[in-house]
Residue frames as a rotation matrix with the C-alpha (Angstrom) as fourth column:
MET 1
-0.217 -0.366 -0.905 53.59
-0.939 0.332 0.091 87.63
0.267 0.870 -0.415 37.56
CYS 2
-0.990 -0.130 0.061 53.20
-0.143 0.915 -0.377 84.56
-0.007 -0.381 -0.924 39.68
LEU 3
-0.347 0.935 0.074 49.50
-0.172 0.014 -0.985 85.30
-0.922 -0.355 0.156 40.01
GLU 4
0.163 0.383 -0.909 49.11
-0.942 -0.214 -0.259 85.53
-0.294 0.899 0.326 36.26
ARG 5
-0.645 -0.453 -0.616 50.85
-0.620 0.781 0.076 82.16
0.446 0.431 -0.784 35.80
SER 6
-0.899 0.344 0.272 48.61
0.002 0.623 -0.782 80.61
-0.438 -0.702 -0.561 38.46
ASN 7
0.007 0.952 -0.305 45.52
-0.533 -0.255 -0.807 81.89
-0.846 0.168 0.506 36.65
ARG 8
-0.041 -0.080 -0.996 46.75
-0.985 0.170 0.027 80.44
0.167 0.982 -0.086 33.41
LEU 9
-0.924 -0.338 -0.180 47.33
-0.298 0.929 -0.219 77.05
0.241 -0.149 -0.959 35.06
ASN 10
-0.585 0.776 0.237 43.84
-0.109 0.214 -0.971 77.12
-0.804 -0.594 -0.040 36.54
GLU 11
0.227 0.678 -0.699 42.30
-0.826 -0.246 -0.507 77.84
-0.516 0.692 0.504 33.16
LYS 12
-0.379 -0.451 -0.808 44.36
-0.818 0.572 0.064 75.04
0.433 0.685 -0.586 31.64
ASP 13
-0.978 0.038 0.207 43.20
-0.094 0.801 -0.591 72.63
-0.188 -0.597 -0.780 34.37
LYS 14
-0.156 0.986 -0.053 39.60
-0.404 -0.112 -0.908 73.60
-0.901 -0.120 0.416 33.71
GLY 15
0.151 0.177 -0.973 40.06
-0.988 0.009 -0.152 72.82
-0.018 0.984 0.176 30.02
VAL 16
-0.763 -0.491 -0.419 41.60
-0.490 0.863 -0.119 69.47
0.421 0.115 -0.900 30.81
ASN 17
-0.785 0.522 0.334 38.75
-0.087 0.441 -0.893 68.67
-0.613 -0.730 -0.301 33.19
MET 18
0.142 0.871 -0.470 36.18
-0.720 -0.235 -0.654 69.55
-0.680 0.431 0.593 30.51
LEU 19
-0.127 -0.268 -0.955 37.94
-0.907 0.421 0.003 67.30
0.402 0.867 -0.296 28.02
CYS 20
-0.968 -0.249 0.016 38.01
-0.227 0.852 -0.473 64.50
0.105 -0.461 -0.881 30.57
SER 21
-0.406 0.893 0.192 34.29
-0.295 0.071 -0.953 64.94
-0.865 -0.444 0.235 31.25
LYS 22
0.288 0.509 -0.811 33.48
-0.923 -0.078 -0.377 64.83
-0.255 0.857 0.447 27.53
PHE 23
-0.485 -0.564 -0.668 35.70
-0.719 0.692 -0.063 61.75
0.498 0.450 -0.741 27.10
ARG 24
-0.926 0.191 0.326 33.97
-0.121 0.667 -0.735 59.99
-0.358 -0.720 -0.594 29.98
ALA 25
0.001 0.986 -0.166 30.58
-0.543 -0.139 -0.828 60.79
-0.839 0.091 0.536 28.44
LEU 26
0.146 -0.014 -0.989 31.68
-0.970 0.193 -0.146 59.43
0.193 0.981 0.014 25.08
CYS 27
-0.840 -0.507 -0.193 32.99
-0.445 0.847 -0.290 56.28
0.310 -0.158 -0.937 26.74
LEU 28
-0.625 0.680 0.383 29.66
-0.218 0.319 -0.922 55.81
-0.750 -0.660 -0.051 28.51
LEU 29
0.325 0.761 -0.562 27.74
-0.781 -0.119 -0.613 56.18
-0.533 0.638 0.556 25.26
ALA 30
-0.214 -0.496 -0.842 30.11
-0.873 0.484 -0.063 53.77
0.439 0.721 -0.536 23.58
CYS 31
-0.954 -0.127 0.272 29.54
-0.262 0.794 -0.548 51.21
-0.147 -0.594 -0.791 26.31
VAL 32
-0.140 0.982 0.130 25.79
-0.384 0.068 -0.921 51.52
-0.913 -0.179 0.367 25.93
ALA 33
0.363 0.262 -0.894 26.08
-0.924 -0.024 -0.382 51.08
-0.121 0.965 0.233 22.17
VAL 34
-0.503 -0.683 -0.530 28.41
-0.739 0.658 -0.146 48.11
0.448 0.319 -0.835 22.48
PHE 35
-0.995 -0.005 0.099 26.66
-0.066 0.780 -0.623 46.12
-0.074 -0.626 -0.776 25.21
VAL 36
-0.343 0.939 0.020 22.99
-0.200 -0.052 -0.978 47.09
-0.918 -0.340 0.206 25.06
GLY 37
0.079 0.401 -0.913 22.53
-0.937 -0.283 -0.206 47.35
-0.341 0.871 0.353 21.31
PRO 38
-0.563 -0.352 -0.748 23.95
-0.671 0.723 0.164 43.92
0.483 0.594 -0.643 20.28
MET 39
-0.935 0.265 0.237 22.05
0.015 0.696 -0.718 42.18
-0.355 -0.668 -0.654 23.06
GLY 40
-0.057 0.967 -0.249 18.79
-0.424 -0.249 -0.871 43.54
-0.904 0.056 0.424 21.73
CYS 41
0.074 0.027 -0.997 19.71
-0.996 0.052 -0.072 42.58
0.050 0.998 0.031 18.17
GLY 42
-0.855 -0.460 -0.239 20.85
-0.443 0.888 -0.123 39.17
0.269 0.001 -0.963 19.34
ALA 43
-0.644 0.683 0.344 17.54
-0.041 0.418 -0.907 38.51
-0.764 -0.599 -0.242 21.08
SER 44
0.264 0.758 -0.597 15.64
-0.710 -0.266 -0.652 39.54
-0.653 0.596 0.468 17.97
SER 45
-0.228 -0.442 -0.868 17.82
-0.922 0.383 0.047 37.29
0.312 0.811 -0.495 15.83
ASP 46
-0.971 -0.127 0.202 17.32
-0.202 0.888 -0.414 34.34
-0.127 -0.443 -0.888 18.17
THR 47
-0.219 0.970 0.108 13.57
-0.255 0.050 -0.966 34.87
-0.942 -0.239 0.236 18.02
GLU 48
0.282 0.295 -0.913 13.62
-0.936 -0.124 -0.329 34.85
-0.211 0.947 0.241 14.25
LYS 49
-0.637 -0.590 -0.497 15.66
-0.679 0.734 -0.002 31.65
0.366 0.336 -0.868 14.24
VAL 50
-0.833 0.378 0.405 13.23
-0.059 0.666 -0.743 29.91
-0.551 -0.643 -0.532 16.59
GLU 51
0.167 0.947 -0.276 10.26
-0.487 -0.164 -0.858 30.99
-0.857 0.278 0.433 14.49
GLY 52
0.027 -0.237 -0.971 12.01
-0.991 0.124 -0.057 29.76
0.134 0.964 -0.232 11.37
ALA 53
-0.914 -0.404 -0.035 12.71
-0.392 0.901 -0.186 26.39
0.106 -0.156 -0.982 12.97
GLY 54
-0.474 0.814 0.336 9.07
-0.131 0.312 -0.941 26.05
-0.871 -0.490 -0.042 14.01
SER 55
0.373 0.647 -0.666 7.81
-0.759 -0.200 -0.619 26.68
-0.534 0.736 0.416 10.50
ALA 56
-0.363 -0.579 -0.730 10.27
-0.878 0.474 0.061 24.14
0.311 0.663 -0.681 9.09
VAL 57
-0.939 0.010 0.343 8.89
-0.166 0.862 -0.479 21.45
-0.300 -0.507 -0.808 11.38
THR 58
-0.197 0.972 0.127 5.24
-0.032 0.123 -0.992 22.07
-0.980 -0.200 0.007 10.60
SER 59
0.289 0.319 -0.903 5.54
-0.860 -0.328 -0.391 22.54
-0.421 0.889 0.179 6.84
GLY 60
-0.466 -0.514 -0.720 5.94
-0.835 0.524 0.167 19.84
0.291 0.679 -0.673 4.20
GLY 61
-0.233 0.343 0.910 5.35
-0.508 0.755 -0.415 16.14
-0.829 -0.559 -0.001 4.86
ASN 62
-0.968 -0.095 -0.233 4.60
-0.247 0.538 0.806 13.18
0.049 0.838 -0.544 2.59
ASP 63
-0.283 0.950 0.133 0.86
-0.640 -0.084 -0.763 13.24
-0.714 -0.301 0.632 1.86
ALA 64
-0.269 0.165 -0.949 1.01
-0.895 0.320 0.310 10.88
0.355 0.933 0.062 -1.13
GLY 65
0.342 0.468 0.815 -1.03
-0.704 0.702 -0.108 7.71
-0.623 -0.537 0.569 -0.61
PRO 66
-0.280 -0.425 0.861 -0.52
0.177 0.859 0.481 4.30
-0.944 0.287 -0.165 -2.25
SER 67
-0.562 0.026 -0.826 -0.48
-0.754 -0.426 0.500 4.32
-0.339 0.904 0.259 -6.05
GLU 68
-0.351 0.456 -0.818 -2.18
-0.468 0.671 0.575 0.89
0.811 0.585 -0.022 -6.24
TYR 69
-0.152 0.348 0.925 -4.46
-0.900 0.338 -0.275 -1.30
-0.409 -0.874 0.262 -4.16
THR 70
-0.887 -0.192 -0.420 -4.77
-0.358 0.861 0.362 -5.10
0.292 0.471 -0.832 -4.47
LEU 71
0.125 0.962 0.242 -8.00
-0.986 0.149 -0.081 -7.12
-0.114 -0.228 0.967 -4.64
VAL 72
-0.832 -0.374 -0.410 -7.97
-0.399 0.917 -0.028 -10.85
0.386 0.140 -0.912 -3.79
VAL 73
0.216 0.887 0.408 -10.96
-0.973 0.231 0.012 -13.20
-0.083 -0.399 0.913 -3.40
GLU 74
-0.875 -0.485 0.007 -10.22
-0.485 0.875 -0.003 -16.80
-0.005 -0.006 -1.000 -2.39
VAL 75
0.013 0.896 -0.444 -12.76
-0.792 0.280 0.542 -19.56
0.610 0.345 0.714 -3.04
GLY 76
-0.742 -0.092 0.664 -14.02
-0.522 0.700 -0.487 -22.12
-0.420 -0.708 -0.567 -0.55
GLY 77
0.296 0.821 0.489 -15.76
-0.073 0.530 -0.845 -24.67
-0.952 0.214 0.217 -2.75
ILE 78
-0.465 -0.374 0.803 -15.97
0.743 0.328 0.583 -25.01
-0.481 0.868 0.126 -6.54
GLY 79
0.721 0.677 0.147 -16.47
0.638 -0.567 -0.521 -22.03
-0.269 0.469 -0.841 -8.83
THR 80
-0.260 -0.791 0.554 -14.83
0.910 -0.392 -0.133 -19.02
0.322 0.469 0.822 -10.38
ILE 81
0.395 0.250 -0.884 -14.39
0.557 -0.831 0.014 -15.36
-0.731 -0.497 -0.468 -9.39
ASN 82
-0.060 -0.375 0.925 -14.08
0.958 -0.283 -0.053 -12.74
0.281 0.883 0.376 -12.14
PHE 83
-0.112 -0.073 -0.991 -13.09
0.503 -0.864 0.007 -9.06
-0.857 -0.498 0.133 -11.80
ASP 84
0.094 0.139 0.986 -14.15
0.946 -0.321 -0.045 -6.31
0.311 0.937 -0.162 -14.20
PRO 85
0.555 -0.577 -0.600 -11.82
-0.709 0.050 -0.703 -4.62
0.436 0.815 -0.381 -14.99
PRO 86
0.876 -0.258 -0.409 -9.53
0.346 0.925 0.158 -7.66
0.337 -0.280 0.899 -14.58
GLY 87
0.191 -0.925 0.328 -6.12
-0.199 -0.364 -0.910 -7.64
0.961 0.108 -0.254 -12.99
GLY 88
0.525 0.034 -0.851 -6.35
0.742 0.472 0.476 -7.53
0.418 -0.881 0.223 -9.20
GLU 89
-0.398 -0.634 -0.663 -4.29
0.806 -0.587 0.077 -4.30
-0.438 -0.504 0.744 -8.88
TYR 90
0.289 0.686 0.668 -6.06
0.869 -0.481 0.118 -0.98
0.402 0.546 -0.735 -9.24
ALA 91
-0.690 -0.424 0.586 -5.55
0.231 -0.897 -0.377 2.75
0.686 -0.125 0.717 -8.91
PRO 92
-0.823 0.394 -0.410 -7.22
0.389 -0.137 -0.911 4.33
-0.415 -0.909 -0.040 -5.86
GLY 93
-0.407 0.774 -0.484 -10.92
-0.545 -0.631 -0.552 5.01
-0.733 0.039 0.679 -6.47
THR 94
-0.766 0.117 -0.632 -11.36
-0.544 0.404 0.735 2.35
0.342 0.907 -0.246 -9.20
LYS 95
0.095 0.861 0.499 -14.76
-0.873 0.313 -0.373 0.63
-0.478 -0.401 0.782 -9.13
VAL 96
-0.828 -0.432 -0.357 -14.46
-0.541 0.782 0.309 -3.13
0.146 0.450 -0.881 -9.66
THR 97
0.330 0.944 -0.020 -17.37
-0.935 0.329 0.128 -5.48
0.127 -0.023 0.992 -10.43
ILE 98
-0.766 -0.535 0.357 -16.96
-0.605 0.787 -0.118 -8.94
-0.218 -0.306 -0.927 -8.86
THR 99
0.256 0.834 -0.489 -18.89
-0.908 0.381 0.175 -11.85
0.332 0.399 0.855 -10.41
VAL 100
-0.522 -0.332 0.786 -19.17
-0.654 0.747 -0.119 -15.17
-0.548 -0.576 -0.607 -8.58
SER 101
0.156 0.530 -0.834 -19.97
-0.885 0.449 0.120 -18.27
0.438 0.719 0.539 -10.69
PRO 102
0.029 -0.123 0.992 -20.50
-0.740 0.665 0.104 -21.39
-0.672 -0.737 -0.072 -8.56
GLY 103
-0.854 -0.350 -0.384 -19.65
-0.515 0.671 0.534 -24.75
0.070 0.654 -0.754 -10.12
ARG 104
-0.056 0.868 -0.494 -22.35
-0.536 0.391 0.748 -27.26
0.842 0.307 0.444 -10.96
GLY 105
0.288 0.269 -0.919 -23.77
0.529 0.756 0.386 -28.69
0.799 -0.597 0.076 -7.77
TYR 106
-0.546 -0.535 -0.645 -22.46
0.837 -0.311 -0.450 -25.76
0.040 -0.786 0.618 -5.69
GLY 107
0.609 0.779 0.149 -24.20
0.741 -0.626 0.242 -22.73
0.282 -0.037 -0.959 -4.23
PHE 108
-0.449 -0.695 0.561 -23.12
0.379 -0.717 -0.585 -19.34
0.809 -0.049 0.585 -2.96
ILE 109
0.239 0.480 -0.844 -23.55
0.971 -0.093 0.222 -17.90
0.028 -0.873 -0.488 0.52
TYR 110
0.989 0.033 -0.146 -21.44
0.045 -0.996 0.075 -14.72
-0.143 -0.080 -0.986 0.62
ILE 111
0.151 -0.976 0.157 -18.03
0.444 -0.075 -0.893 -13.15
0.883 0.205 0.422 0.27
ALA 112
0.835 0.020 -0.550 -16.60
0.536 -0.252 0.805 -12.47
-0.123 -0.967 -0.221 3.74
TRP 113
0.551 -0.614 0.564 -14.27
0.092 -0.628 -0.773 -9.44
0.829 0.478 -0.290 3.66
ASP 114
-0.238 -0.803 -0.546 -11.25
0.717 0.234 -0.657 -8.74
0.655 -0.548 0.520 5.84
ASP 115
-0.797 -0.015 0.604 -13.00
-0.286 -0.871 -0.399 -5.75
0.532 -0.491 0.690 7.45
GLY 116
-0.874 0.460 0.156 -15.79
0.059 0.421 -0.905 -7.98
-0.482 -0.782 -0.395 8.81
SER 117
-0.107 0.867 -0.487 -18.40
-0.787 -0.373 -0.491 -7.06
-0.607 0.331 0.722 6.19
THR 118
-0.488 0.024 0.873 -20.06
0.351 0.921 0.171 -9.50
-0.799 0.390 -0.458 3.75
SER 119
-0.513 0.371 -0.774 -21.40
-0.824 -0.467 0.321 -9.37
-0.243 0.802 0.545 0.18
GLY 120
-0.349 0.472 0.810 -24.34
-0.094 0.842 -0.531 -11.71
-0.932 -0.262 -0.250 -0.44
GLU 121
0.687 0.602 -0.407 -24.89
-0.428 -0.118 -0.896 -11.07
-0.587 0.790 0.176 -4.16
LEU 122
0.519 -0.475 0.710 -23.40
0.689 0.725 -0.019 -13.02
-0.506 0.499 0.704 -7.06
ILE 123
-0.004 -0.496 0.868 -22.49
0.777 -0.548 -0.309 -9.70
0.629 0.674 0.388 -8.68
THR 124
0.727 0.178 -0.664 -21.22
0.617 -0.594 0.516 -6.92
-0.302 -0.784 -0.542 -6.46
GLU 125
0.464 -0.551 0.693 -19.18
0.351 -0.604 -0.715 -3.74
0.813 0.575 -0.087 -6.85
VAL 126
0.526 -0.391 -0.755 -16.37
0.773 -0.151 0.617 -2.47
-0.355 -0.908 0.223 -4.64
THR 127
0.894 -0.323 0.311 -14.44
-0.147 -0.866 -0.478 0.80
0.424 0.382 -0.821 -4.66
MET 128
0.385 -0.836 -0.391 -10.69
0.794 0.516 -0.322 0.36
0.471 -0.186 0.862 -4.30
ASP 129
0.643 -0.146 0.752 -9.96
-0.374 -0.917 0.141 2.75
0.668 -0.371 -0.644 -1.45
ARG 130
0.173 -0.627 0.759 -7.73
-0.900 0.213 0.381 0.18
-0.401 -0.749 -0.528 0.31
ASP 131
-0.783 -0.384 -0.489 -6.28
-0.515 0.841 0.166 -3.30
0.348 0.382 -0.856 -0.15
ARG 132
0.173 0.916 0.363 -9.18
-0.974 0.214 -0.076 -5.78
-0.147 -0.340 0.929 -0.06
LYS 133
-0.848 -0.375 -0.376 -9.18
-0.417 0.908 0.036 -9.52
0.328 0.187 -0.926 0.60
GLY 134
0.052 0.947 0.318 -12.26
-0.994 0.080 -0.076 -11.72
-0.097 -0.312 0.945 0.65
PHE 135
-0.938 -0.223 0.266 -13.29
-0.223 0.974 0.032 -15.36
-0.266 -0.029 -0.963 1.00
ALA 136
-0.243 0.875 -0.418 -16.19
-0.930 -0.088 0.357 -16.66
0.276 0.476 0.835 -1.11
ARG 137
-0.620 0.126 0.774 -18.17
-0.378 0.817 -0.436 -19.53
-0.687 -0.563 -0.459 0.41
LEU 138
-0.131 0.515 -0.847 -19.44
-0.950 0.178 0.255 -21.89
0.282 0.838 0.466 -2.31
PRO 139
-0.420 -0.044 0.906 -20.78
-0.606 0.757 -0.244 -24.99
-0.676 -0.652 -0.345 -0.51
HIS 140
-0.954 0.128 -0.269 -21.79
-0.109 0.691 0.714 -28.21
0.278 0.711 -0.646 -2.24
ILE 141
-0.471 0.861 0.192 -25.59
-0.674 -0.211 -0.707 -28.28
-0.569 -0.462 0.680 -2.45
GLY 142
0.064 0.501 -0.863 -26.24
-0.952 0.289 0.097 -30.83
0.298 0.816 0.496 -5.24
PRO 143
0.945 0.307 -0.110 -26.33
-0.280 0.937 0.208 -34.61
0.166 -0.166 0.972 -5.40
PRO 144
0.530 -0.790 0.308 -23.33
0.027 0.378 0.925 -36.72
-0.848 -0.482 0.221 -4.41
LEU 145
0.279 -0.520 -0.808 -20.36
-0.881 -0.472 0.000 -36.32
-0.381 0.712 -0.590 -6.74
THR 146
-0.824 -0.554 -0.119 -19.86
-0.560 0.764 0.320 -40.10
-0.086 0.330 -0.940 -7.14
GLY 147
-0.030 0.836 -0.549 -22.25
-0.747 0.345 0.568 -42.74
0.664 0.427 0.614 -8.45
GLY 148
0.215 0.190 0.958 -23.54
-0.877 0.469 0.104 -45.68
-0.429 -0.862 0.268 -6.50
GLY 149
0.974 0.199 -0.106 -22.94
-0.225 0.896 -0.382 -49.41
0.019 0.396 0.918 -6.90
ASN 150
0.487 -0.834 0.260 -19.81
0.117 0.357 0.927 -51.45
-0.865 -0.421 0.272 -6.70
ASP 151
-0.050 -0.511 0.858 -19.12
0.907 0.337 0.254 -51.39
-0.419 0.791 0.446 -10.45
ALA 152
0.754 0.397 0.523 -20.17
0.598 -0.744 -0.297 -47.81
0.272 0.537 -0.799 -11.14
GLY 153
-0.409 -0.912 -0.017 -17.39
0.879 -0.389 -0.276 -45.28
0.245 -0.128 0.961 -11.41
PRO 154
-0.487 0.187 -0.853 -17.68
0.405 -0.818 -0.410 -41.63
-0.774 -0.545 0.323 -10.35
SER 155
0.376 0.699 0.608 -20.24
0.907 -0.144 -0.395 -39.62
-0.188 0.700 -0.689 -12.31
GLU 156
0.893 -0.123 0.432 -18.25
0.022 -0.949 -0.315 -36.38
0.449 0.291 -0.845 -11.87
TYR 157
0.075 -0.901 -0.428 -14.73
0.989 0.122 -0.084 -35.26
0.128 -0.417 0.900 -11.09
THR 158
0.925 0.215 -0.313 -13.71
0.291 -0.931 0.221 -31.94
-0.243 -0.296 -0.924 -9.57
LEU 159
0.094 -0.889 0.449 -10.92
0.849 -0.164 -0.502 -29.66
0.520 0.428 0.739 -10.76
VAL 160
0.951 0.122 -0.283 -9.42
0.274 -0.758 0.592 -27.08
-0.142 -0.641 -0.754 -8.38
VAL 161
0.039 -0.959 0.282 -6.39
0.807 -0.136 -0.574 -24.83
0.589 0.250 0.769 -8.94
GLU 162
0.758 0.127 -0.640 -5.39
0.560 -0.630 0.538 -22.56
-0.335 -0.766 -0.549 -6.07
VAL 163
0.576 -0.513 0.636 -3.24
0.325 -0.570 -0.754 -19.49
0.750 0.642 -0.162 -6.68
GLY 164
0.391 -0.563 -0.728 -0.09
0.804 -0.175 0.568 -18.49
-0.447 -0.807 0.385 -4.83
GLY 165
-0.824 -0.567 0.000 0.36
0.496 -0.721 0.484 -14.86
-0.274 0.399 0.875 -5.90
ILE 166
-0.123 0.780 -0.614 -1.92
-0.213 -0.625 -0.751 -12.55
-0.969 0.039 0.243 -7.87
GLY 167
-0.854 -0.079 -0.515 -3.62
-0.519 0.052 0.853 -13.64
-0.041 0.995 -0.086 -11.08
THR 168
0.173 0.978 0.115 -6.54
-0.883 0.205 -0.422 -15.60
-0.436 -0.029 0.899 -12.51
ILE 169
-0.894 -0.285 0.345 -7.15
-0.139 0.910 0.391 -19.24
-0.425 0.301 -0.853 -13.47
ASN 170
-0.033 0.903 -0.429 -9.78
-0.933 -0.181 -0.311 -19.97
-0.358 0.390 0.848 -16.14
PHE 171
-0.595 -0.040 0.803 -11.24
0.066 0.993 0.099 -23.34
-0.801 0.112 -0.588 -17.11
ASP 172
-0.128 0.575 -0.808 -12.72
-0.965 -0.261 -0.033 -24.13
-0.230 0.776 0.588 -20.53
PRO 173
0.055 0.917 0.395 -15.34
0.256 -0.395 0.882 -25.45
0.965 0.052 -0.256 -20.22
PRO 174
-0.511 -0.244 0.824 -15.93
-0.604 -0.580 -0.546 -23.51
0.611 -0.777 0.149 -16.96
GLY 175
0.531 0.843 -0.081 -17.42
-0.424 0.347 0.837 -24.87
0.733 -0.410 0.542 -13.77
GLY 176
-0.323 -0.735 0.596 -14.87
-0.920 0.096 -0.380 -27.08
0.223 -0.671 -0.707 -12.01
VAL 177
-0.201 0.323 0.925 -17.07
-0.387 0.841 -0.378 -30.20
-0.900 -0.434 -0.044 -11.98
TYR 178
-0.202 -0.036 -0.979 -16.85
-0.979 0.001 0.202 -32.49
-0.006 0.999 -0.035 -15.05
ALA 179
0.875 0.467 0.128 -18.02
-0.443 0.878 -0.179 -35.82
-0.196 0.100 0.976 -16.38
PRO 180
0.236 -0.820 0.521 -15.31
0.048 0.546 0.837 -38.48
-0.971 -0.172 0.168 -16.63
GLY 181
-0.019 -0.374 0.927 -13.18
0.917 0.363 0.164 -38.12
-0.398 0.854 0.336 -19.76
THR 182
0.919 0.382 0.099 -13.86
0.391 -0.847 -0.360 -34.38
-0.053 0.370 -0.928 -20.21
LYS 183
-0.143 -0.963 0.229 -10.88
0.960 -0.191 -0.204 -32.45
0.240 0.191 0.952 -21.57
VAL 184
0.840 0.392 -0.376 -10.42
0.507 -0.814 0.283 -29.11
-0.195 -0.428 -0.882 -19.79
THR 185
0.081 -0.796 0.599 -8.16
0.648 -0.415 -0.639 -26.28
0.757 0.440 0.482 -20.95
ILE 186
0.584 -0.007 -0.811 -6.57
0.745 -0.392 0.540 -24.35
-0.322 -0.920 -0.224 -18.07
THR 187
0.254 -0.462 0.850 -5.36
0.525 -0.672 -0.522 -20.79
0.812 0.579 0.071 -18.75
VAL 188
0.213 -0.307 -0.928 -3.16
0.920 -0.258 0.296 -18.99
-0.330 -0.916 0.227 -16.22
THR 189
0.367 -0.055 0.929 -3.10
0.493 -0.835 -0.244 -15.17
0.789 0.547 -0.279 -16.42
PRO 190
-0.239 -0.502 -0.831 -0.64
0.968 -0.187 -0.165 -13.52
-0.073 -0.844 0.531 -14.00
ASN 191
0.843 0.460 -0.279 -1.35
0.471 -0.882 -0.028 -9.95
-0.258 -0.108 -0.960 -12.95
PRO 192
0.591 -0.677 0.439 1.08
-0.053 -0.576 -0.816 -7.17
0.805 0.459 -0.376 -13.93
HIS 193
0.067 -0.726 0.685 4.29
-0.924 -0.304 -0.233 -7.43
0.377 -0.617 -0.691 -11.87
TYR 194
0.248 0.033 0.968 3.71
-0.614 0.779 0.131 -11.18
-0.750 -0.627 0.213 -11.36
GLY 195
-0.465 -0.472 -0.749 5.20
-0.872 0.390 0.295 -14.16
0.153 0.790 -0.593 -13.18
PHE 196
0.741 0.666 0.084 4.36
-0.671 0.739 0.061 -17.84
-0.022 -0.102 0.995 -13.56
ILE 197
-0.405 -0.876 0.260 6.48
-0.858 0.463 0.223 -20.84
-0.316 -0.132 -0.940 -12.62
TYR 198
-0.823 0.189 -0.535 4.19
-0.136 0.850 0.509 -23.88
0.551 0.491 -0.675 -12.81
ILE 199
0.330 0.864 0.379 1.08
-0.870 0.123 0.477 -25.61
0.365 -0.488 0.793 -11.55
ALA 200
-0.824 -0.564 0.050 2.04
-0.522 0.724 -0.451 -28.29
0.219 -0.398 -0.891 -9.03
TRP 201
0.105 0.917 -0.385 -0.51
-0.614 0.364 0.700 -31.13
0.782 0.163 0.601 -9.05
ASP 202
0.397 0.175 0.901 -1.51
-0.905 0.239 0.352 -33.38
-0.154 -0.955 0.253 -6.19
ASP 203
0.992 -0.074 0.098 0.00
0.088 0.986 -0.145 -36.42
-0.086 0.153 0.985 -7.95
GLY 204
0.327 -0.935 -0.140 3.47
0.350 -0.018 0.937 -34.82
-0.878 -0.355 0.321 -7.89
SER 205
-0.101 -0.323 0.941 3.50
0.995 -0.025 0.098 -33.72
-0.008 0.946 0.324 -11.55
THR 206
-0.232 -0.006 -0.973 3.80
0.224 -0.973 -0.047 -30.12
-0.947 -0.229 0.227 -12.75
SER 207
0.432 0.349 0.832 2.52
0.901 -0.117 -0.419 -28.06
-0.049 0.930 -0.365 -15.70
GLY 208
-0.306 -0.719 -0.625 4.88
0.638 -0.642 0.426 -25.29
-0.707 -0.268 0.654 -16.79
GLU 209
-0.764 0.088 0.640 2.77
0.550 -0.430 0.716 -23.72
0.338 0.899 0.280 -19.57
LEU 210
-0.875 0.479 -0.070 0.36
-0.387 -0.780 -0.493 -20.81
-0.290 -0.404 0.867 -19.21
ILE 211
0.192 0.930 -0.313 -2.18
-0.981 0.169 -0.100 -22.84
-0.040 0.326 0.944 -21.22
THR 212
-0.884 -0.466 0.017 -2.46
-0.467 0.884 -0.018 -26.56
-0.006 -0.023 -1.000 -20.53
GLU 213
0.079 0.924 -0.374 -5.04
-0.810 0.278 0.516 -29.31
0.581 0.262 0.771 -21.01
VAL 214
-0.814 -0.245 0.526 -6.05
-0.529 0.688 -0.497 -32.03
-0.240 -0.683 -0.690 -18.58
THR 215
-0.353 0.702 -0.618 -8.33
-0.266 0.558 0.786 -35.02
0.897 0.442 -0.010 -18.96
MET 216
-0.194 0.357 0.914 -10.74
-0.973 -0.189 -0.133 -35.48
0.125 -0.915 0.384 -16.09
ASP 217
0.050 0.115 -0.992 -10.10
-0.163 0.981 0.105 -39.12
0.985 0.157 0.068 -15.23
ARG 218
-0.145 -0.065 -0.987 -9.94
0.930 0.332 -0.158 -38.35
0.338 -0.941 0.013 -11.51
ASP 219
0.929 0.299 -0.217 -10.36
0.365 -0.836 0.410 -35.46
-0.059 -0.460 -0.886 -9.07
ARG 220
0.025 -0.943 0.332 -7.53
0.849 -0.155 -0.504 -33.02
0.527 0.295 0.797 -9.66
LYS 221
0.934 0.160 -0.318 -6.15
0.317 -0.783 0.536 -30.34
-0.164 -0.602 -0.782 -7.40
GLY 222
0.156 -0.910 0.385 -3.27
0.860 -0.066 -0.505 -28.01
0.485 0.410 0.772 -8.27
PHE 223
0.574 -0.103 -0.812 -1.38
0.495 -0.746 0.445 -25.04
-0.652 -0.658 -0.377 -6.92
ALA 224
0.582 -0.317 0.749 -0.24
0.665 -0.344 -0.663 -22.29
0.468 0.884 0.011 -9.32
ARG 225
0.106 -0.650 -0.753 2.89
0.797 -0.397 0.455 -20.36
-0.594 -0.648 0.476 -8.32
LEU 226
0.508 0.104 0.855 2.68
0.650 -0.698 -0.301 -16.74
0.565 0.709 -0.422 -9.46
PRO 227
0.014 -0.569 -0.822 5.57
0.950 -0.248 0.188 -14.91
-0.311 -0.784 0.538 -7.72
HIS 228
0.912 0.214 -0.349 5.91
0.159 -0.971 -0.178 -11.14
-0.377 0.107 -0.920 -7.57
ILE 229
0.145 -0.889 0.435 8.65
0.957 0.237 0.166 -10.08
-0.250 0.392 0.885 -10.01
GLY 230
0.236 0.023 0.971 8.01
0.629 -0.765 -0.135 -6.35
0.740 0.643 -0.195 -10.59
PRO 231
-0.624 -0.474 0.622 8.41
-0.050 -0.769 -0.637 -3.09
0.780 -0.428 0.456 -8.68
PRO 232
-0.944 0.279 -0.175 6.86
0.204 0.078 -0.976 -2.37
-0.259 -0.957 -0.130 -5.28
LEU 233
-0.380 0.891 0.246 3.05
0.875 0.261 0.407 -2.43
0.298 0.370 -0.880 -5.22
VAL 234
0.656 0.598 -0.460 2.66
0.725 -0.670 0.162 0.95
-0.211 -0.440 -0.873 -3.39
GLY 235
0.591 -0.393 0.705 3.98
0.230 -0.755 -0.614 4.45
0.773 0.525 -0.356 -4.02
PRO 236
-0.462 -0.879 -0.117 6.72
0.425 -0.103 -0.899 6.13
0.779 -0.465 0.421 -1.96
């Protein structure tokens, strides 16, 4: 009887041992699933995040260029500069014809541009692919501007109006060099986005009208104030 009980206990111990072995195996598999699996997934997730960040850095960007370019030609001497189309502010790629008209008794050498190039023709064309600024050399090449003799007055007077801002100044009659007593109509045309305050003359007086008339009883030099009053000149 004791032997039979002992056998039963042995069989029971064997069953318990088998259960323990199976439990240990399950625990081992669980550990592998818990620790190994998430690490692999985590590494894959991190890789995806890094790749995503890289693509975010390289994509996009602001490729839009300026929406307008400005064209300015200053004059050294006496004469007029005309743009066709007029204005002085142009969309990229616009072709602008520049016409130089020296005053009487003045010649033309060239327009010196801010990039170091020159234009030696009275009529030239530029493509507005950037802001452009030039200086036209119109030297005096004619006879003296004043008459001789003690009692003789000047035979000609000069009229010059410089521009502070962007716009055009037109004389009627044109030229800039006039016989004494000539009446000259001055027309100020500000560019879009620019206003007009006045022409300040060298004698201390001012002209506040866009169209004004002067009598050429002396040499006259003025400065037209055309301040920028509109939106920015370039795109975002």
